[in-house]
C-alpha positions as CSV (number, residue, x, y, z in Angstrom):
1,M,47.3,-14.9,-16.1
2,K,48.0,-13.2,-12.7
3,K,45.2,-10.7,-13.3
4,L,42.8,-13.4,-14.1
5,M,43.6,-15.3,-10.9
6,T,43.2,-12.0,-8.9
7,M,39.8,-11.4,-10.5
8,A,38.8,-15.0,-9.7
9,R,39.8,-14.6,-6.1
10,Q,37.9,-11.4,-5.8
11,F,34.8,-13.0,-7.3
12,R,35.1,-15.9,-4.9
13,D,35.5,-13.7,-1.8
14,D,32.7,-11.2,-2.7
15,E,29.8,-11.8,-0.4
16,N,27.4,-9.2,-1.8
17,G,25.5,-11.8,-3.9
18,A,24.9,-14.0,-0.9
19,A,23.7,-11.1,1.2
20,M,21.3,-10.1,-1.6
21,V,19.8,-13.6,-1.7
22,E,19.4,-13.6,2.0
23,Y,17.7,-10.2,2.0
24,S,15.4,-11.4,-0.9
25,I,14.3,-14.4,1.1
26,L,13.7,-12.3,4.1
27,I,11.6,-9.8,2.1
28,G,9.6,-12.7,0.6
29,I,8.9,-14.2,4.1
30,I,7.8,-10.8,5.4
31,A,5.5,-10.2,2.3
32,V,3.9,-13.7,2.7
33,A,3.3,-13.1,6.4
34,S,1.8,-9.7,5.8
35,I,-0.6,-11.0,3.2
36,L,-1.7,-13.8,5.5
37,I,-2.2,-11.4,8.3
38,V,-4.4,-9.1,6.1
39,I,-6.4,-12.1,4.9
40,A,-6.9,-13.3,8.5
41,I,-8.0,-9.8,9.7
42,G,-10.4,-9.6,6.7
43,A,-12.0,-12.9,7.6
44,W,-12.3,-11.8,11.2
45,V,-14.0,-8.5,10.3
46,S,-16.3,-10.3,7.9
47,G,-17.3,-12.7,10.6
48,R,-18.0,-9.9,13.0
49,F,-20.2,-8.1,10.5
50,T,-22.1,-11.3,9.7
51,D,-22.7,-11.8,13.4
52,L,-23.9,-8.2,13.7
53,C,-26.3,-8.7,10.7
54,T,-27.6,-11.9,12.1
55,G,-28.3,-10.2,15.5
56,L,-30.0,-7.3,13.8
57,D,-32.2,-9.6,11.7
58,G,-33.3,-11.4,14.9
59,H,-34.3,-8.2,16.6
60,P,-37.9,-6.9,15.9
61,T,-36.8,-3.4,15.1
62,G,-33.6,-4.2,13.3
63,T,-33.1,-5.1,9.7
64,C,-29.9,-6.0,7.8
65,S,-29.7,-6.6,4.1
66,A,-26.3,-8.3,3.7
67,A,-26.8,-8.7,0.0
68,G,-27.5,-4.9,-0.4
69,G,-24.5,-3.9,1.6
70,S,-26.5,-1.8,4.1
């Protein structure tokens, strides 16, 4: 019985599980933030290329085929 109580106290005092949960939450937050940043940068770059293509189409010597990718 004494051994069981000792094991129960050790399990109660062990903080490794709590730290692992905290690190998992932190990694999740970093992953979500990274994904959102990549999406935002992609939208910004896409907008810049659209503006460039529009500008080239408006110029007499420039052409831009957005559908063709060139």
